[in-house]
PDB file of N, CA, C and O in Angstrom:
ATOM      1  N   MET A   1      23.318 -49.076  31.157  1.00  0.00           N
ATOM      2  CA  MET A   1      22.921 -47.803  31.130  1.00  0.00           C
ATOM      3  C   MET A   1      22.128 -47.611  29.702  1.00  0.00           C
ATOM      4  O   MET A   1      22.625 -48.043  28.662  1.00  0.00           O
ATOM      5  N   LEU A   2      20.904 -46.956  29.722  1.00  0.00           N
ATOM      6  CA  LEU A   2      20.022 -46.868  28.565  1.00  0.00           C
ATOM      7  C   LEU A   2      20.470 -45.804  27.751  1.00  0.00           C
ATOM      8  O   LEU A   2      20.929 -44.735  28.153  1.00  0.00           O
ATOM      9  N   ARG A   3      20.309 -46.161  26.591  1.00  0.00           N
ATOM     10  CA  ARG A   3      20.764 -44.877  25.544  1.00  0.00           C
ATOM     11  C   ARG A   3      19.374 -44.511  25.042  1.00  0.00           C
ATOM     12  O   ARG A   3      18.495 -45.337  24.796  1.00  0.00           O
ATOM     13  N   ARG A   4      19.255 -43.125  24.908  1.00  0.00           N
ATOM     14  CA  ARG A   4      18.110 -42.478  24.295  1.00  0.00           C
ATOM     15  C   ARG A   4      18.410 -41.923  22.961  1.00  0.00           C
ATOM     16  O   ARG A   4      19.474 -41.368  22.686  1.00  0.00           O
ATOM     17  N   LYS A   5      17.398 -42.101  22.119  1.00  0.00           N
ATOM     18  CA  LYS A   5      17.353 -41.387  20.796  1.00  0.00           C
ATOM     19  C   LYS A   5      17.651 -39.923  20.992  1.00  0.00           C
ATOM     20  O   LYS A   5      17.311 -39.333  22.017  1.00  0.00           O
ATOM     21  N   PRO A   6      18.426 -39.219  19.785  1.00  0.00           N
ATOM     22  CA  PRO A   6      18.691 -37.920  19.916  1.00  0.00           C
ATOM     23  C   PRO A   6      17.240 -37.158  19.677  1.00  0.00           C
ATOM     24  O   PRO A   6      16.332 -37.474  18.908  1.00  0.00           O
ATOM     25  N   THR A   7      17.325 -36.132  20.529  1.00  0.00           N
ATOM     26  CA  THR A   7      16.171 -35.285  20.476  1.00  0.00           C
ATOM     27  C   THR A   7      16.115 -34.347  19.168  1.00  0.00           C
ATOM     28  O   THR A   7      17.123 -33.683  18.928  1.00  0.00           O
ATOM     29  N   ARG A   8      15.043 -34.248  18.334  1.00  0.00           N
ATOM     30  CA  ARG A   8      14.757 -33.463  17.261  1.00  0.00           C
ATOM     31  C   ARG A   8      14.250 -31.940  17.600  1.00  0.00           C
ATOM     32  O   ARG A   8      13.171 -31.778  18.169  1.00  0.00           O
ATOM     33  N   LEU A   9      15.011 -30.923  17.253  1.00  0.00           N
ATOM     34  CA  LEU A   9      14.462 -29.729  17.458  1.00  0.00           C
ATOM     35  C   LEU A   9      13.801 -29.283  16.124  1.00  0.00           C
ATOM     36  O   LEU A   9      14.292 -29.574  15.034  1.00  0.00           O
ATOM     37  N   GLU A  10      12.640 -28.549  16.272  1.00  0.00           N
ATOM     38  CA  GLU A  10      11.936 -28.041  15.006  1.00  0.00           C
ATOM     39  C   GLU A  10      12.049 -26.571  15.234  1.00  0.00           C
ATOM     40  O   GLU A  10      11.820 -26.065  16.333  1.00  0.00           O
ATOM     41  N   LEU A  11      12.419 -25.871  14.142  1.00  0.00           N
ATOM     42  CA  LEU A  11      12.356 -24.245  13.958  1.00  0.00           C
ATOM     43  C   LEU A  11      11.124 -24.159  13.349  1.00  0.00           C
ATOM     44  O   LEU A  11      10.727 -24.789  12.369  1.00  0.00           O
ATOM     45  N   LYS A  12      10.422 -23.144  14.155  1.00  0.00           N
ATOM     46  CA  LYS A  12       9.068 -22.586  13.738  1.00  0.00           C
ATOM     47  C   LYS A  12       8.977 -21.323  13.223  1.00  0.00           C
ATOM     48  O   LYS A  12       9.845 -20.607  13.723  1.00  0.00           O
ATOM     49  N   ILE A  13       8.262 -20.728  12.403  1.00  0.00           N
ATOM     50  CA  ILE A  13       8.155 -19.346  11.942  1.00  0.00           C
ATOM     51  C   ILE A  13       8.120 -18.305  13.080  1.00  0.00           C
ATOM     52  O   ILE A  13       8.710 -17.225  13.074  1.00  0.00           O
ATOM     53  N   ASP A  14       7.214 -18.879  14.206  1.00  0.00           N
ATOM     54  CA  ASP A  14       7.384 -17.496  15.240  1.00  0.00           C
ATOM     55  C   ASP A  14       8.709 -17.469  15.894  1.00  0.00           C
ATOM     56  O   ASP A  14       9.120 -16.400  16.346  1.00  0.00           O
ATOM     57  N   ASP A  15       9.488 -18.661  15.995  1.00  0.00           N
ATOM     58  CA  ASP A  15      10.914 -18.371  16.490  1.00  0.00           C
ATOM     59  C   ASP A  15      11.582 -17.642  15.695  1.00  0.00           C
ATOM     60  O   ASP A  15      12.310 -16.827  16.260  1.00  0.00           O
ATOM     61  N   MET A  16      11.597 -17.643  14.408  1.00  0.00           N
ATOM     62  CA  MET A  16      12.274 -16.970  13.441  1.00  0.00           C
ATOM     63  C   MET A  16      11.947 -15.444  13.297  1.00  0.00           C
ATOM     64  O   MET A  16      12.769 -14.607  12.923  1.00  0.00           O
ATOM     65  N   GLU A  17      10.812 -15.219  13.596  1.00  0.00           N
ATOM     66  CA  GLU A  17      10.319 -13.804  13.741  1.00  0.00           C
ATOM     67  C   GLU A  17      10.807 -13.157  14.988  1.00  0.00           C
ATOM     68  O   GLU A  17      11.384 -12.070  15.032  1.00  0.00           O
ATOM     69  N   GLU A  18      10.510 -13.959  16.038  1.00  0.00           N
ATOM     70  CA  GLU A  18      11.018 -13.519  17.230  1.00  0.00           C
ATOM     71  C   GLU A  18      12.574 -13.138  17.103  1.00  0.00           C
ATOM     72  O   GLU A  18      13.026 -12.021  17.355  1.00  0.00           O
ATOM     73  N   PHE A  19      13.293 -14.204  16.688  1.00  0.00           N
ATOM     74  CA  PHE A  19      14.787 -13.789  16.477  1.00  0.00           C
ATOM     75  C   PHE A  19      15.021 -12.669  15.619  1.00  0.00           C
ATOM     76  O   PHE A  19      15.969 -11.941  15.913  1.00  0.00           O
ATOM     77  N   GLU A  20      14.335 -12.397  14.616  1.00  0.00           N
ATOM     78  CA  GLU A  20      14.753 -11.238  13.687  1.00  0.00           C
ATOM     79  C   GLU A  20      14.390  -9.834  14.301  1.00  0.00           C
ATOM     80  O   GLU A  20      14.961  -8.797  13.964  1.00  0.00           O
ATOM     81  N   GLY A  21      13.278  -9.912  15.334  1.00  0.00           N
ATOM     82  CA  GLY A  21      12.962  -8.730  16.030  1.00  0.00           C
ATOM     83  C   GLY A  21      13.883  -8.362  17.152  1.00  0.00           C
ATOM     84  O   GLY A  21      14.147  -7.195  17.441  1.00  0.00           O
ATOM     85  N   VAL A  22      14.309  -9.303  17.706  1.00  0.00           N
ATOM     86  CA  VAL A  22      15.533  -9.153  18.559  1.00  0.00           C
ATOM     87  C   VAL A  22      16.812  -8.658  17.939  1.00  0.00           C
ATOM     88  O   VAL A  22      17.509  -7.794  18.472  1.00  0.00           O
ATOM     89  N   LYS A  23      17.066  -9.181  16.906  1.00  0.00           N
ATOM     90  CA  LYS A  23      18.241  -8.876  16.150  1.00  0.00           C
ATOM     91  C   LYS A  23      18.039  -7.541  15.779  1.00  0.00           C
ATOM     92  O   LYS A  23      18.967  -6.838  16.178  1.00  0.00           O
ATOM     93  N   LYS A  24      17.126  -6.892  15.130  1.00  0.00           N
ATOM     94  CA  LYS A  24      16.844  -5.635  14.793  1.00  0.00           C
ATOM     95  C   LYS A  24      16.918  -4.468  15.868  1.00  0.00           C
ATOM     96  O   LYS A  24      17.383  -3.358  15.612  1.00  0.00           O
ATOM     97  N   ASP A  25      16.316  -4.917  17.318  1.00  0.00           N
ATOM     98  CA  ASP A  25      16.631  -3.948  18.243  1.00  0.00           C
ATOM     99  C   ASP A  25      17.756  -4.004  18.779  1.00  0.00           C
ATOM    100  O   ASP A  25      18.087  -3.027  19.450  1.00  0.00           O
ATOM    101  N   LEU A  26      18.716  -5.172  18.657  1.00  0.00           N
ATOM    102  CA  LEU A  26      20.128  -4.956  19.116  1.00  0.00           C
ATOM    103  C   LEU A  26      20.890  -4.166  17.985  1.00  0.00           C
ATOM    104  O   LEU A  26      21.818  -3.436  18.333  1.00  0.00           O
ATOM    105  N   GLU A  27      20.544  -4.271  16.599  1.00  0.00           N
ATOM    106  CA  GLU A  27      21.343  -3.410  15.759  1.00  0.00           C
ATOM    107  C   GLU A  27      20.871  -2.084  15.748  1.00  0.00           C
ATOM    108  O   GLU A  27      21.562  -1.241  15.176  1.00  0.00           O
ATOM    109  N   ALA A  28      19.722  -1.726  16.328  1.00  0.00           N
ATOM    110  CA  ALA A  28      19.274  -0.313  16.480  1.00  0.00           C
ATOM    111  C   ALA A  28      20.037   0.196  17.606  1.00  0.00           C
ATOM    112  O   ALA A  28      20.723   1.210  17.479  1.00  0.00           O
ATOM    113  N   ARG A  29      19.957  -0.487  18.774  1.00  0.00           N
ATOM    114  CA  ARG A  29      20.636   0.316  19.768  1.00  0.00           C
ATOM    115  C   ARG A  29      22.391   0.295  19.569  1.00  0.00           C
ATOM    116  O   ARG A  29      23.075   1.248  19.941  1.00  0.00           O
ATOM    117  N   LYS A  30      22.813  -0.588  19.110  1.00  0.00           N
ATOM    118  CA  LYS A  30      24.329  -0.532  18.469  1.00  0.00           C
ATOM    119  C   LYS A  30      24.564   0.807  17.708  1.00  0.00           C
ATOM    120  O   LYS A  30      25.410   1.649  18.008  1.00  0.00           O
ATOM    121  N   ARG A  31      23.607   0.874  16.589  1.00  0.00           N
ATOM    122  CA  ARG A  31      23.571   2.013  15.740  1.00  0.00           C
ATOM    123  C   ARG A  31      23.556   3.266  16.410  1.00  0.00           C
ATOM    124  O   ARG A  31      24.378   4.116  16.067  1.00  0.00           O
ATOM    125  N   GLN A  32      22.774   3.492  17.278  1.00  0.00           N
ATOM    126  CA  GLN A  32      22.382   4.674  18.226  1.00  0.00           C
ATOM    127  C   GLN A  32      23.634   5.024  19.010  1.00  0.00           C
ATOM    128  O   GLN A  32      24.052   6.182  18.981  1.00  0.00           O
ATOM    129  N   ARG A  33      24.315   3.989  19.778  1.00  0.00           N
ATOM    130  CA  ARG A  33      25.558   4.070  20.732  1.00  0.00           C
ATOM    131  C   ARG A  33      26.543   4.514  19.623  1.00  0.00           C
ATOM    132  O   ARG A  33      27.219   5.520  19.840  1.00  0.00           O
ATOM    133  N   GLU A  34      26.670   3.901  18.544  1.00  0.00           N
ATOM    134  CA  GLU A  34      27.902   4.517  17.654  1.00  0.00           C
ATOM    135  C   GLU A  34      27.715   5.801  17.075  1.00  0.00           C
ATOM    136  O   GLU A  34      28.627   6.430  16.539  1.00  0.00           O
ATOM    137  N   GLU A  35      26.485   6.215  17.183  1.00  0.00           N
ATOM    138  CA  GLU A  35      26.242   7.586  16.587  1.00  0.00           C
ATOM    139  C   GLU A  35      26.375   8.618  17.633  1.00  0.00           C
ATOM    140  O   GLU A  35      26.698   9.778  17.378  1.00  0.00           O
ATOM    141  N   ALA A  36      26.095   8.130  18.924  1.00  0.00           N
ATOM    142  CA  ALA A  36      26.481   9.058  20.087  1.00  0.00           C
ATOM    143  C   ALA A  36      27.722   9.349  20.073  1.00  0.00           C
ATOM    144  O   ALA A  36      28.090  10.519  19.971  1.00  0.00           O
ATOM    145  N   GLU A  37      28.582   8.318  20.174  1.00  0.00           N
ATOM    146  CA  GLU A  37      30.029   8.033  20.373  1.00  0.00           C
ATOM    147  C   GLU A  37      30.639   8.926  19.283  1.00  0.00           C
ATOM    148  O   GLU A  37      31.392   9.865  19.542  1.00  0.00           O
ATOM    149  N   SER A  38      30.270   8.575  18.070  1.00  0.00           N
ATOM    150  CA  SER A  38      30.836   9.360  16.760  1.00  0.00           C
ATOM    151  C   SER A  38      30.405  11.154  17.017  1.00  0.00           C
ATOM    152  O   SER A  38      31.264  11.990  16.739  1.00  0.00           O
ATOM    153  N   GLY A  39      29.367  11.495  17.423  1.00  0.00           N
ATOM    154  CA  GLY A  39      28.941  12.657  17.810  1.00  0.00           C
ATOM    155  C   GLY A  39      29.759  13.308  18.839  1.00  0.00           C
ATOM    156  O   GLY A  39      30.360  14.358  18.610  1.00  0.00           O
ATOM    157  N   ALA A  40      29.788  12.766  19.853  1.00  0.00           N
ATOM    158  CA  ALA A  40      30.888  13.166  20.951  1.00  0.00           C
ATOM    159  C   ALA A  40      32.229  13.364  20.424  1.00  0.00           C
ATOM    160  O   ALA A  40      32.879  14.406  20.344  1.00  0.00           O
ATOM    161  N   CYS A  41      32.493  12.305  20.117  1.00  0.00           N
ATOM    162  CA  CYS A  41      34.046  12.480  19.589  1.00  0.00           C
ATOM    163  C   CYS A  41      34.440  13.542  18.451  1.00  0.00           C
ATOM    164  O   CYS A  41      35.481  14.197  18.415  1.00  0.00           O
ATOM    165  N   GLY A  42      33.361  13.569  17.508  1.00  0.00           N
ATOM    166  CA  GLY A  42      33.416  14.508  16.441  1.00  0.00           C
ATOM    167  C   GLY A  42      33.498  15.960  16.905  1.00  0.00           C
ATOM    168  O   GLY A  42      34.340  16.686  16.377  1.00  0.00           O
ATOM    169  N   SER A  43      32.645  16.468  17.904  1.00  0.00           N
ATOM    170  CA  SER A  43      32.613  17.823  18.581  1.00  0.00           C
ATOM    171  C   SER A  43      33.957  17.897  19.432  1.00  0.00           C
ATOM    172  O   SER A  43      34.503  18.998  19.358  1.00  0.00           O
ATOM    173  N   ALA A  44      34.515  17.082  20.116  1.00  0.00           N
ATOM    174  CA  ALA A  44      35.431  17.138  20.751  1.00  0.00           C
ATOM    175  C   ALA A  44      36.802  16.975  19.940  1.00  0.00           C
ATOM    176  O   ALA A  44      37.828  17.509  20.363  1.00  0.00           O
ATOM    177  N   GLY A  45      36.790  16.276  18.847  1.00  0.00           N
ATOM    178  CA  GLY A  45      37.768  16.142  18.088  1.00  0.00           C
ATOM    179  C   GLY A  45      38.258  17.324  17.322  1.00  0.00           C
ATOM    180  O   GLY A  45      39.455  17.406  17.049  1.00  0.00           O
ATOM    181  N   ILE A  46      37.231  18.440  16.882  1.00  0.00           N
ATOM    182  CA  ILE A  46      37.345  19.522  16.380  1.00  0.00           C
ATOM    183  C   ILE A  46      38.519  20.526  17.259  1.00  0.00           C
ATOM    184  O   ILE A  46      39.578  21.002  16.850  1.00  0.00           O
ATOM    185  N   GLY A  47      37.858  20.628  18.630  1.00  0.00           N
ATOM    186  CA  GLY A  47      38.762  21.381  19.410  1.00  0.00           C
ATOM    187  C   GLY A  47      39.994  20.904  19.673  1.00  0.00           C
ATOM    188  O   GLY A  47      40.916  21.664  19.970  1.00  0.00           O
ATOM    189  N   VAL A  48      40.146  19.498  19.584  1.00  0.00           N
ATOM    190  CA  VAL A  48      41.636  18.930  19.822  1.00  0.00           C
ATOM    191  C   VAL A  48      42.348  19.362  18.920  1.00  0.00           C
ATOM    192  O   VAL A  48      43.352  20.052  19.097  1.00  0.00           O
ATOM    193  N   ASP A  49      41.767  18.889  17.526  1.00  0.00           N
ATOM    194  CA  ASP A  49      42.563  19.057  16.284  1.00  0.00           C
ATOM    195  C   ASP A  49      43.337  20.704  16.054  1.00  0.00           C
ATOM    196  O   ASP A  49      44.418  20.981  15.534  1.00  0.00           O
ATOM    197  N   LEU A  50      42.335  21.560  16.646  1.00  0.00           N
ATOM    198  CA  LEU A  50      42.641  22.927  16.572  1.00  0.00           C
ATOM    199  C   LEU A  50      44.045  23.258  17.571  1.00  0.00           C
ATOM    200  O   LEU A  50      44.943  24.075  17.369  1.00  0.00           O
ATOM    201  N   ALA A  51      43.886  22.453  18.528  1.00  0.00           N
ATOM    202  CA  ALA A  51      44.958  22.733  19.596  1.00  0.00           C
ATOM    203  C   ALA A  51      46.514  21.735  19.064  1.00  0.00           C
ATOM    204  O   ALA A  51      47.612  21.774  19.620  1.00  0.00           O
ATOM    205  N   GLY A  52      46.176  21.024  18.014  1.00  0.00           N
ATOM    206  CA  GLY A  52      47.289  20.035  17.446  1.00  0.00           C
ATOM    207  C   GLY A  52      47.512  18.893  17.983  1.00  0.00           C
ATOM    208  O   GLY A  52      48.579  18.308  17.796  1.00  0.00           O
ATOM    209  N   GLY A  53      46.428  18.341  18.818  1.00  0.00           N
ATOM    210  CA  GLY A  53      46.680  17.074  19.615  1.00  0.00           C
ATOM    211  C   GLY A  53      45.804  16.048  19.123  1.00  0.00           C
ATOM    212  O   GLY A  53      45.610  15.072  19.848  1.00  0.00           O
ATOM    213  N   GLY A  54      45.295  16.113  18.099  1.00  0.00           N
ATOM    214  CA  GLY A  54      44.403  15.083  17.619  1.00  0.00           C
ATOM    215  C   GLY A  54      44.445  13.494  17.839  1.00  0.00           C
ATOM    216  O   GLY A  54      43.509  12.707  17.973  1.00  0.00           O
ATOM    217  N   ALA A  55      45.888  13.264  17.833  1.00  0.00           N
ATOM    218  CA  ALA A  55      46.299  11.784  18.051  1.00  0.00           C
ATOM    219  C   ALA A  55      46.282  11.547  19.530  1.00  0.00           C
ATOM    220  O   ALA A  55      45.919  10.423  19.876  1.00  0.00           O
ATOM    221  N   SER A  56      46.579  12.322  20.379  1.00  0.00           N
ATOM    222  CA  SER A  56      46.718  12.095  21.740  1.00  0.00           C
ATOM    223  C   SER A  56      45.227  11.694  22.233  1.00  0.00           C
ATOM    224  O   SER A  56      45.094  10.674  22.909  1.00  0.00           O
ATOM    225  N   ALA A  57      44.074  12.512  21.890  1.00  0.00           N
ATOM    226  CA  ALA A  57      42.947  11.877  22.375  1.00  0.00           C
ATOM    227  C   ALA A  57      42.576  10.651  22.019  1.00  0.00           C
ATOM    228  O   ALA A  57      41.846  10.122  22.857  1.00  0.00           O
ATOM    229  N   SER A  58      42.842   9.927  20.965  1.00  0.00           N
ATOM    230  CA  SER A  58      42.449   8.564  20.738  1.00  0.00           C
ATOM    231  C   SER A  58      43.422   7.723  21.277  1.00  0.00           C
ATOM    232  O   SER A  58      43.095   6.537  21.333  1.00  0.00           O
ATOM    233  N   ALA A  59      44.586   8.035  21.708  1.00  0.00           N
ATOM    234  CA  ALA A  59      45.491   7.200  22.426  1.00  0.00           C
ATOM    235  C   ALA A  59      45.143   7.292  23.959  1.00  0.00           C
ATOM    236  O   ALA A  59      45.420   6.333  24.679  1.00  0.00           O
ATOM    237  N   SER A  60      44.577   8.350  24.447  1.00  0.00           N
ATOM    238  CA  SER A  60      44.136   8.302  25.803  1.00  0.00           C
ATOM    239  C   SER A  60      42.863   7.219  25.909  1.00  0.00           C
ATOM    240  O   SER A  60      42.755   6.457  26.870  1.00  0.00           O
ATOM    241  N   THR A  61      42.067   7.245  24.973  1.00  0.00           N
ATOM    242  CA  THR A  61      40.843   6.269  25.120  1.00  0.00           C
ATOM    243  C   THR A  61      41.244   4.931  25.109  1.00  0.00           C
ATOM    244  O   THR A  61      40.721   4.033  25.769  1.00  0.00           O
ATOM    245  N   VAL A  62      42.438   4.793  24.137  1.00  0.00           N
ATOM    246  CA  VAL A  62      42.873   3.244  24.008  1.00  0.00           C
ATOM    247  C   VAL A  62      43.528   3.005  25.391  1.00  0.00           C
ATOM    248  O   VAL A  62      43.055   2.047  26.002  1.00  0.00           O
ATOM    249  N   THR A  63      44.499   3.669  25.988  1.00  0.00           N
ATOM    250  CA  THR A  63      44.966   3.382  27.153  1.00  0.00           C
ATOM    251  C   THR A  63      43.871   3.303  28.512  1.00  0.00           C
ATOM    252  O   THR A  63      43.974   2.543  29.475  1.00  0.00           O
ATOM    253  N   SER A  64      43.012   4.134  28.311  1.00  0.00           N
ATOM    254  CA  SER A  64      41.865   3.862  29.433  1.00  0.00           C
ATOM    255  C   SER A  64      41.234   2.570  29.303  1.00  0.00           C
ATOM    256  O   SER A  64      40.985   1.851  30.270  1.00  0.00           O
ATOM    257  N   ARG A  65      40.927   2.222  27.871  1.00  0.00           N
ATOM    258  CA  ARG A  65      40.300   0.825  27.482  1.00  0.00           C
ATOM    259  C   ARG A  65      41.058  -0.137  28.181  1.00  0.00           C
ATOM    260  O   ARG A  65      40.438  -0.834  28.984  1.00  0.00           O
ATOM    261  N   VAL A  66      42.275  -0.322  28.045  1.00  0.00           N
ATOM    262  CA  VAL A  66      43.219  -1.234  28.247  1.00  0.00           C
ATOM    263  C   VAL A  66      43.260  -1.385  29.688  1.00  0.00           C
ATOM    264  O   VAL A  66      43.222  -2.497  30.216  1.00  0.00           O
ATOM    265  N   GLU A  67      43.345  -0.187  30.410  1.00  0.00           N
ATOM    266  CA  GLU A  67      43.493  -0.160  32.011  1.00  0.00           C
ATOM    267  C   GLU A  67      42.320  -0.755  32.364  1.00  0.00           C
ATOM    268  O   GLU A  67      42.478  -1.716  33.118  1.00  0.00           O
ATOM    269  N   LEU A  68      41.006  -0.457  32.019  1.00  0.00           N
ATOM    270  CA  LEU A  68      39.586  -0.871  32.343  1.00  0.00           C
ATOM    271  C   LEU A  68      39.627  -2.411  32.214  1.00  0.00           C
ATOM    272  O   LEU A  68      39.175  -3.148  33.090  1.00  0.00           O
ATOM    273  N   ILE A  69      40.175  -2.840  31.107  1.00  0.00           N
ATOM    274  CA  ILE A  69      40.197  -4.415  30.959  1.00  0.00           C
ATOM    275  C   ILE A  69      41.262  -5.170  32.035  1.00  0.00           C
ATOM    276  O   ILE A  69      40.995  -6.256  32.549  1.00  0.00           O
ATOM    277  N   ASN A  70      42.276  -4.562  32.245  1.00  0.00           N
ATOM    278  CA  ASN A  70      43.124  -4.866  33.131  1.00  0.00           C
ATOM    279  C   ASN A  70      42.806  -4.932  34.602  1.00  0.00           C
ATOM    280  O   ASN A  70      43.180  -5.717  35.473  1.00  0.00           O
ATOM    281  N   GLU A  71      41.886  -3.724  34.637  1.00  0.00           N
ATOM    282  CA  GLU A  71      41.587  -3.701  36.231  1.00  0.00           C
ATOM    283  C   GLU A  71      40.326  -5.090  36.373  1.00  0.00           C
ATOM    284  O   GLU A  71      40.242  -5.844  37.342  1.00  0.00           O
ATOM    285  N   ARG A  72      39.493  -5.128  35.196  1.00  0.00           N
ATOM    286  CA  ARG A  72      38.528  -6.246  35.368  1.00  0.00           C
ATOM    287  C   ARG A  72      38.905  -7.585  35.555  1.00  0.00           C
ATOM    288  O   ARG A  72      38.215  -8.432  36.124  1.00  0.00           O
ATOM    289  N   ILE A  73      40.230  -7.790  34.968  1.00  0.00           N
ATOM    290  CA  ILE A  73      40.688  -9.313  34.889  1.00  0.00           C
ATOM    291  C   ILE A  73      41.416  -9.437  36.133  1.00  0.00           C
ATOM    292  O   ILE A  73      41.465 -10.555  36.647  1.00  0.00           O
ATOM    293  N   GLY A  74      42.032  -8.387  36.737  1.00  0.00           N
ATOM    294  CA  GLY A  74      42.887  -8.359  37.855  1.00  0.00           C
ATOM    295  C   GLY A  74      44.369  -8.458  37.464  1.00  0.00           C
ATOM    296  O   GLY A  74      45.254  -8.859  38.221  1.00  0.00           O
ATOM    297  N   TYR A  75      44.547  -8.031  36.144  1.00  0.00           N
ATOM    298  CA  TYR A  75      45.980  -8.082  35.787  1.00  0.00           C
ATOM    299  C   TYR A  75      46.722  -6.564  36.136  1.00  0.00           C
ATOM    300  O   TYR A  75      46.231  -5.506  35.741  1.00  0.00           O
ATOM    301  N   LYS A  76      47.931  -6.641  36.907  1.00  0.00           N
ATOM    302  CA  LYS A  76      48.383  -5.394  37.167  1.00  0.00           C
ATOM    303  C   LYS A  76      49.935  -5.385  36.548  1.00  0.00           C
ATOM    304  O   LYS A  76      50.863  -6.008  37.066  1.00  0.00           O
ATOM    305  N   PRO A  77      50.024  -4.730  35.587  1.00  0.00           N
ATOM    306  CA  PRO A  77      51.121  -4.891  34.449  1.00  0.00           C
ATOM    307  C   PRO A  77      52.483  -4.252  35.197  1.00  0.00           C
ATOM    308  O   PRO A  77      53.604  -4.275  34.689  1.00  0.00           O
ATOM    309  N   HIS A  78      52.160  -3.684  36.496  1.00  0.00           N
ATOM    310  CA  HIS A  78      53.581  -3.025  36.918  1.00  0.00           C
ATOM    311  C   HIS A  78      54.473  -4.045  37.434  1.00  0.00           C
ATOM    312  O   HIS A  78      54.014  -4.698  38.370  1.00  0.00           O
ATOM    313  N   PRO A  79      55.779  -4.366  36.993  1.00  0.00           N
ATOM    314  CA  PRO A  79      56.853  -5.373  37.412  1.00  0.00           C
ATOM    315  C   PRO A  79      57.315  -4.878  38.614  1.00  0.00           C
ATOM    316  O   PRO A  79      57.414  -3.673  38.844  1.00  0.00           O
ATOM    317  N   LYS A  80      57.600  -5.749  39.383  1.00  0.00           N
ATOM    318  CA  LYS A  80      58.244  -5.615  40.698  1.00  0.00           C
ATOM    319  C   LYS A  80      59.878  -5.382  40.256  1.00  0.00           C
ATOM    320  O   LYS A  80      60.359  -5.903  39.250  1.00  0.00           O
ATOM    321  N   PRO A  81      60.609  -4.544  41.148  1.00  0.00           N
ATOM    322  CA  PRO A  81      61.778  -4.301  40.876  1.00  0.00           C
ATOM    323  C   PRO A  81      62.817  -5.508  41.246  1.00  0.00           C
ATOM    324  O   PRO A  81      62.901  -6.180  42.273  1.00  0.00           O
ATOM    325  N   ALA A  82      63.524  -5.536  40.122  1.00  0.00           N
ATOM    326  CA  ALA A  82      64.490  -6.798  40.292  1.00  0.00           C
ATOM    327  C   ALA A  82      65.670  -6.459  41.198  1.00  0.00           C
ATOM    328  O   ALA A  82      66.738  -6.185  40.650  1.00  0.00           O
ATOM    329  N   THR A  83      65.580  -6.450  42.625  1.00  0.00           N
ATOM    330  CA  THR A  83      66.614  -6.187  43.364  1.00  0.00           C
ATOM    331  C   THR A  83      66.968  -7.770  43.959  1.00  0.00           C
ATOM    332  O   THR A  83      66.290  -8.744  43.631  1.00  0.00           O
ATOM    333  N   LEU A  84      67.974  -7.839  44.755  1.00  0.00           N
ATOM    334  CA  LEU A  84      68.438  -9.097  45.239  1.00  0.00           C
ATOM    335  C   LEU A  84      67.429  -9.692  46.287  1.00  0.00           C
ATOM    336  O   LEU A  84      67.147 -10.885  46.174  1.00  0.00           O
ATOM    337  N   PRO A  85      66.923  -9.032  47.194  1.00  0.00           N
ATOM    338  CA  PRO A  85      65.965  -9.598  48.246  1.00  0.00           C
ATOM    339  C   PRO A  85      64.600 -10.204  47.404  1.00  0.00           C
ATOM    340  O   PRO A  85      64.003 -11.213  47.781  1.00  0.00           O
ATOM    341  N   THR A  86      64.267  -9.517  46.361  1.00  0.00           N
ATOM    342  CA  THR A  86      63.185  -9.959  45.703  1.00  0.00           C
ATOM    343  C   THR A  86      63.409 -11.331  44.757  1.00  0.00           C
ATOM    344  O   THR A  86      62.598 -12.163  44.349  1.00  0.00           O
ATOM    345  N   LEU A  87      64.583 -11.230  44.619  1.00  0.00           N
ATOM    346  CA  LEU A  87      64.952 -12.382  43.555  1.00  0.00           C
ATOM    347  C   LEU A  87      65.145 -13.681  44.528  1.00  0.00           C
ATOM    348  O   LEU A  87      64.726 -14.804  44.247  1.00  0.00           O
ATOM    349  N   PHE A  88      65.749 -13.386  45.545  1.00  0.00           N
ATOM    350  CA  PHE A  88      66.307 -14.739  46.368  1.00  0.00           C
ATOM    351  C   PHE A  88      65.730 -14.934  47.792  1.00  0.00           C
ATOM    352  O   PHE A  88      66.020 -15.815  48.600  1.00  0.00           O
ATOM    353  N   GLY A  89      64.745 -13.797  47.932  1.00  0.00           N
ATOM    354  CA  GLY A  89      64.330 -13.662  49.212  1.00  0.00           C
ATOM    355  C   GLY A  89      65.146 -13.306  50.499  1.00  0.00           C
ATOM    356  O   GLY A  89      66.216 -12.731  50.296  1.00  0.00           O
ATOM    357  N   SER A  90      64.862 -13.515  51.539  1.00  0.00           N
ATOM    358  CA  SER A  90      65.858 -12.993  52.809  1.00  0.00           C
ATOM    359  C   SER A  90      66.741 -14.194  53.148  1.00  0.00           C
ATOM    360  O   SER A  90      66.486 -14.895  54.127  1.00  0.00           O
ATOM    361  N   LEU A  91      67.751 -14.425  52.363  1.00  0.00           N
ATOM    362  CA  LEU A  91      68.484 -15.465  52.809  1.00  0.00           C
ATOM    363  C   LEU A  91      69.547 -15.043  53.834  1.00  0.00           C
ATOM    364  O   LEU A  91      70.084 -13.935  53.819  1.00  0.00           O
ATOM    365  N   GLN A  92      69.820 -16.058  54.768  1.00  0.00           N
ATOM    366  CA  GLN A  92      70.832 -15.562  55.718  1.00  0.00           C
ATOM    367  C   GLN A  92      71.832 -16.668  55.843  1.00  0.00           C
ATOM    368  O   GLN A  92      71.496 -17.850  55.908  1.00  0.00           O
ATOM    369  N   PHE A  93      73.069 -16.250  55.874  1.00  0.00           N
ATOM    370  CA  PHE A  93      74.112 -17.310  55.850  1.00  0.00           C
ATOM    371  C   PHE A  93      74.555 -17.354  57.308  1.00  0.00           C
ATOM    372  O   PHE A  93      75.432 -18.141  57.663  1.00  0.00           O
TER     373      PHE A  93
END
């Protein structure tokens, strides 16, 4: 088998400019999304705090996020009941 010499990659200024442009676009999108989320949470958070349930709003978003992740990966955290037929199957003597 023939061995070939390693390929050399050269970084050009055009590549760096393109990378910086894409990076700025992504950061701008992320900043807009965070502002939109904080604006929505801020207005909803005021009403929730007046009702006295400020902590429950953040807890529900965490649980829904966990549920979305579990659903996406196919994990079902509900354990099966530990009864004799489920532990040993249907054994007949």
